[in-house]
Structure formats: C-alpha cells, structure tokens
N, C-alpha and C positions, 0 to 999 in steps of 0.2 A: 107228477113224476113218481113212479112207484118204486118202493124199496121192498123187495121180495113180495111183489104183487099187492102191496098196500101203499096208497098214495102217501107221500111224506107229510102232506097237510093233515091227513087223517091221523097219522102216527103222532104228530106234534100236538094236535088237539087232544088226543087221548092222554098224552104225557102231561100236558098242562092241567087237564082235568084231574088226573090222579095225584098231581102235586098240590091240589087244593085251590087252583085258580077257579074263580066263580063266574067270570065273564070274560069274553074274548072279543077283541077288535082286530079285524084283518084289513090291512091296506091293500087295495087291488089296483092293477093297471092292465098289464098284459093278460089276456085270457080271462078277463073279469067275469064275463057271462058264464064261462065254463066253471069258474070257481063258485059263482052263485048257484048254478044248477047242482053242482056237487054237494054243496052245503044243504040245499033243500032236499036232496035225496037221502040224507043221513039224519039219524036222530042221536045227537050227542048229549041231549039232556042238560045243556048248558047254554045260556044266551050267547049267541055269536052274531056280531055286527060286522058289516063290511063298509068301508069308506073308499070310494073310487077317486083316483087321481087322474084326470084327463091328460095331464102332462107329468113327466117324471119330476118329482119334487126333491129327490135325493134322500138319503137315509135319515137325515134330520128332518127334512120337510115332511116326510111320511109320518113321523111322530107328531109334529106340530099339527098336521092335517087332521088328527084324531082328538084334538084337545077337548072338544065338547064332552067327551066321555069321562074325563078325569076331573075330580073335584078336590078332595082333601088328601085322600090316601095315596101313598106311593104306588106306582104302577110298574109292571115288569114288561120289558121289551125283549123279544127273542127273534133272531133271524130265522126265517122259515127253512133255509137250506142247511140246517145242522141237525144232527141226531145226537142225543145225549141222554144220560141218566143222572145228571147233576141234581143234587138236592136243592131245588130252587126255593122251596119253602124255608129251608135253613138260611139260605142267602138273603131272603126277604126279611126274615126276623133280624138277622145281623144288621142289615141296612137300617132298620128302625132303632135298634139298640145303639148303633154308632151315631145316630142322628145325622146321617149323610144326606147331602142333596142329590148326589149321584153315586151309585155303586156299580163299578164294572166287575163282572164275574170273570175271574182270571184263573189260569192254571199253568202248570209247567207242561210245555208241549214243544216238540222240536221245530215247529214252524210258527210263523206269525208272531215271533217274539219282539214286541214293540213297547211294552208298558214297563216303566221303571217306577218303583215305589220308594217312598221316603219313610220316615218314622211314623208309627201308628197307622201304617198301611195307607197313608195318603198317596194319591197318584202324583208323582213328581214330574213325569214327562210321558208323552205318547209319541214315540219316534215315527218318522215317516218311512224309514227303511228298517227291515229286520236286522236284528243284532244277534251275535253269538254270546253276548255277555251272560254269565251265569245268573246274575241278579234280575234279568229281564223275564217278564211273564207274557203269556199269550192271552189275548182277549177271546172269550168263548162265543161272542155274539149275543150274550145275555147281559142286560143291564137293568138296574132299578132306578127309577127317576121320581123325584118329587114333582107334583104338578106345577109348583111355583117356578120351576126351571123353564117351563114353556114360555113364560113371559120374557125370558132373557134371550130366546132364540131369534136369529135374524130372519129376514124375509126369504121367501122361497126363491129358488131351490137352494139347499145346502146339505153338506155332509155332516153327520152327527159327530164323527171323530174329529173333524176339523173344528167344529164348534167347541168340543171339549178342550182341544189344544188352545184355542183362543182364550177360554176361561182360565186355563193354567198360566198362559202368557201374561194375561192382564192382572193376575194375582187377585182376582175378584173374591169377594167374601162368600165363596161357594165351595162347599166341602165335597171333593170328589175322592172317593176311597176305592180300594181294590179288595174284593172278597176273594180269597184263594180257595178254590175247590180241589179236593183230592179224591182219589179212589173211584173214579167214574169212567164211563164210556163217553167218547166224544168223537164225532166225525163231521167235517165240513164236506158237503157234496157239491161244491161249486165247480168242480172240474170232472171230466169224464173218468179220469183215473180214480179220483176219490169216490165218485159215484159207484164205480164197480167194486171198489174195496168195501164200501158200506154194505152192498148187497151180499158179498162173500162173508162178511163178518156176521150179518144177521141170519145167514143160512145156518150158522152154527155147525153142528155135526152132520147136517143133511147135505146131500150132494145135489139132489134135484127137487125142485118145487114146480109142480105142474097144476094149473087150475083145472078143476073138474070139468069145466065146459070145453076144454081143448081136446083135440084129437092128435095122437101120435101114432103113425102107422107102425105096425110090429117090426117092419124091416128098417125103420129109421134107427140111427145110432146116436145115443146120448153118452158123452164121456166127460171126464173131469168134473164139471158141475154145470148146471143150467137152471135158469128160472124162466118159466113159460106162463104168460098171462092168460086172460080170458079169451075164449073164442079163437084160439090159434089152431092152425092145421099144419101138421108136419107130415109131408107125403113120403112115398116110398124111397128108401135108400138115402134119405137126407141125413146129414151129419150136423149135430149141434154140440159144441164143446166150449165151455167157459164163456157162455153168452147169456144175455138177458133179452128176452122177447116181451115187449109190452102187449097190449091187447090186439086181437084180430089180425095177427101176423100170419101170413101164409108162406110156408117154405116148400117150394116145388120139388119135384122128383130130382134126386141126385145132387141137390144144392148143398153146399158146405157153409156152415157158419162157425168160425173159430174166433174167439175173443172179440165178440161184437155186441153192440147194443142196438136193437132194432125197435124203432118207435111204432106207435099205433098205426094199424092198417097197411103196413108195408108188405109187399110181396117180394120174396127173394127167389130169383130164377136160377136155374142151373147154368145159365150163360155166364154167371159171375162167381164161379166157385173159388174157394180159398183152399190151397193145398193142405191136406190133412196131415199133421205131423206123425211120423212113424215112431 
C-alpha cells in the first residue's frame, strides 16, 4: 500500500533502519509472495527475514511464530499499518533501564484511549472500550518485549492485547510498563479515511506528486491535490481532484475522479463520472 508513491512497508523498514534497528523479521500471510518479491527487489542493507503463517495466528500468535529469532535481548514489535516518527531508540533504552518485561509505547491521542497507568508508569489496565478519561493513553502499536515472555504465551491463535490483559488480571510477576512518547508524528492507516489523511499529510506543501513514468494529457485537469503512481495514463479532458492513483491506472477521456483511491491496474471509464464541484 503506497503512501505518496512509496510502499508503507518500505517507509517503515527505512524508519526502523534509521532508528538503529539491526535486523527485521516480517510475519506474512496475505500477499506473502508479493512481499517476498518486493523485498528481493530492494537493497535495504539490513538483514530482513520473513515468517509465513498459513493460517491467521492473531496479533499475539504472529509474535510467538517468530520466537526462533529472539534470544536474550529485548525485541521491538511494530504494527505495519502505522506511520510515525517516534524515537523508538529512546523507548528501547528506557525499557532496559526500567527492567520491564513488556513496554507499551503510548501517547496522548484523541482516539484509541484504552490504557490506564498506575504509579511508576506501570500498566494498571487495558480497557476493552475507548474512554474519554483524561488519564487514559493510546497504544501506538509499538511495544518492546523480553524474549522470556514468549514462554508465557498461550497456544495459537491469540490476540496480544488480550494476553496482556490476562497477565494484568492474574497479577503475574511480570512487569508491564508504559513509555509515554511526546512531540512526534503518528498516523494509523487502518481505514480509508486515515489512509487518505496520511497521504495528504506526507504531501506537505506539495499539491501534486506524479511519477515520472506516468502520462498526463495536457487537456486533463488536476485540482485540489492528487498523487499519481507509476505507469498511469490520464487521457484527454479527464479530471483528477483529491485522489490517489496507485500504479498502472488508466483514466479514460472525460472521466472524473473526485476524492477517490484507485488501486493498481484499474481503468476508469467516462461512463462512471463523478460530478465535478463548482
């Protein structure tokens, strides 16, 4: 899934690399072959391993599924569908200083507020429903885990947050703490709306980004903002506004695209125009 014409997987690999991560393990299921081919086509200058799960193992099972890669040092887990500038190196060092077994990287955010902290930043509760309580924090999708915790995990499949809740409920001798991040960019792209927002945010001051391999006819009209991927063809009198076109999209004569996301290889015909706002 591209963000301003760069796959989010590539963006996050570069982010992890710049943050000091020395080795990456990617759990795969859907489009696993495509991911393998993509990784082989790039040179990230960092060891990247993939572990295929033939059946969905859950967010916790996916972590347990990669246990052979983790020995003594804590490892960092990051959801692939987030974009962020959080200083994860600082969070990792904090985890070690605090001698935590698990550290959830948290922040103040208007959505996803489910984590309640107690004294010394210990996680007191992870709510099942969002709350408006001021003292609640949002989980960023980044956590740091000691390998010994894997031995405590249940059988496949299971959800990692439910596992953490169970540990808290059992009052096990496992230290789960919350590291609070400030002053960063963060965006979850798990919905179409947030995906579009992420693209607009990463455009910055630019209005249009068009890959050099694409063709836009001189009579075509681009307005508001637009992102056009590789190998696209925009024909005569087509209208593109507030839209994201992935690779190899064809927009036929007189077709209108307003506030749309068009995925790879789709042809947009003039039989399905959208009224252009005046």
